[in-house]
C-alpha positions as CSV (number, residue, x, y, z in Angstrom):
1,X,-23.6,19.3,-0.6
2,X,-21.7,17.7,2.1
3,X,-22.9,14.1,1.3
4,X,-21.2,14.9,-2.3
5,X,-18.1,16.1,-0.9
6,X,-17.8,13.0,1.3
7,X,-18.3,10.7,-1.7
8,X,-15.8,12.7,-3.7
9,X,-13.4,12.4,-0.9
10,X,-14.0,8.6,-0.7
11,X,-13.3,8.2,-4.2
12,X,-10.1,10.2,-4.2
13,X,-9.0,7.7,-1.3
14,X,-9.8,4.9,-3.5
15,X,-8.3,6.1,-6.6
16,X,-5.0,6.7,-4.3
17,X,-4.9,3.3,-3.0
18,X,-5.4,1.8,-6.4
19,X,-2.5,3.7,-7.6
20,X,-0.4,2.7,-4.8
21,X,-1.3,-0.8,-5.8
22,X,-0.5,-0.4,-9.4
23,X,2.8,1.4,-8.3
24,X,3.5,-1.7,-6.3
25,X,3.0,-4.2,-9.1
26,X,5.3,-2.2,-11.7
27,X,8.1,-1.8,-9.1
28,X,7.7,-5.6,-8.4
29,X,7.7,-6.6,-12.1
30,X,10.9,-4.4,-12.6
31,X,12.8,-5.6,-9.4
32,X,11.3,-8.9,-8.2
33,X,11.8,-7.8,-4.6
34,X,10.0,-9.7,-1.8
35,X,10.0,-6.5,0.2
36,X,7.6,-5.0,-2.7
37,X,5.6,-8.0,-2.5
38,X,5.0,-7.6,1.0
39,X,4.2,-4.1,0.7
40,X,1.7,-5.0,-2.2
41,X,-0.1,-7.6,0.1
42,X,-0.4,-4.8,2.8
43,X,-1.8,-2.3,0.6
44,X,-4.3,-4.8,-0.9
45,X,-5.5,-5.7,2.5
46,X,-5.8,-2.1,3.4
47,X,-7.8,-1.5,-0.1
48,X,-10.1,-4.3,0.9
49,X,-10.8,-3.2,4.3
50,X,-11.4,0.4,2.9
51,X,-14.0,-1.2,0.4
52,X,-16.0,-2.9,3.2
53,X,-16.2,0.5,4.7
54,X,-17.1,2.2,1.8
55,X,-19.6,-0.3,0.3
56,X,-21.1,-1.6,3.6
57,X,-20.4,0.5,6.6
58,X,-22.8,-1.6,8.7
59,X,-20.7,-4.8,8.0
60,X,-17.4,-2.6,9.0
61,X,-19.3,-1.9,12.4
62,X,-20.5,-5.4,12.9
63,X,-16.7,-6.8,12.3
64,X,-14.5,-5.0,15.0
65,X,-11.5,-6.9,13.8
66,X,-11.6,-5.1,10.7
67,X,-10.5,-2.0,12.8
68,X,-7.2,-3.7,13.8
69,X,-6.6,-5.4,10.4
70,X,-6.8,-1.9,8.4
71,X,-4.0,-0.4,10.4
72,X,-2.2,-3.7,10.5
73,X,-2.3,-3.9,6.9
74,X,-1.0,-0.5,6.6
75,X,1.9,-1.5,9.0
76,X,2.7,-4.3,6.5
77,X,2.8,-2.1,3.7
78,X,5.2,0.5,5.5
79,X,7.4,-2.3,6.6
80,X,7.7,-3.6,3.0
81,X,8.4,-0.3,1.6
82,X,11.0,0.6,4.3
83,X,12.6,-3.0,3.8
84,X,13.0,-2.1,0.0
85,X,14.3,1.3,0.5
86,X,16.8,-0.1,3.2
87,X,18.0,-3.3,2.0
88,X,17.5,-3.2,-1.7
89,X,18.5,0.4,-2.5
90,X,21.8,-0.4,-0.4
91,X,22.7,-3.4,-2.3
92,X,22.4,-2.0,-5.5
93,X,24.5,1.0,-4.6
94,X,27.1,-0.9,-3.1
95,X,27.2,-3.2,-6.3
96,X,27.5,-0.1,-8.6
97,X,31.1,1.2,-9.3
98,X,31.8,4.6,-8.0
99,X,32.0,6.1,-11.5
100,X,28.8,4.8,-12.5
101,X,26.9,6.1,-9.2
102,X,24.9,9.3,-9.8
């Protein structure tokens, strides 16, 4: 039962990561922001590291650089998302006339 629960948890983790990638793709297609592209690259890198861990745990253990690469990609994703939230939304709000802001 525990193994089945662990597999389900891994599956949910992969689904969540794929959904975040899809959300970044949709957001990039709508806004064409370099910040979103950075976030997308970071999330794809983290997803790749996660897939290595799920598909081949031994390979993950044999490649210690992946233990650094995974959180580095998560930081790249976070920086991209923060950059978009800080710079892109601020620019859009400043460009919108006060009567149009809601």
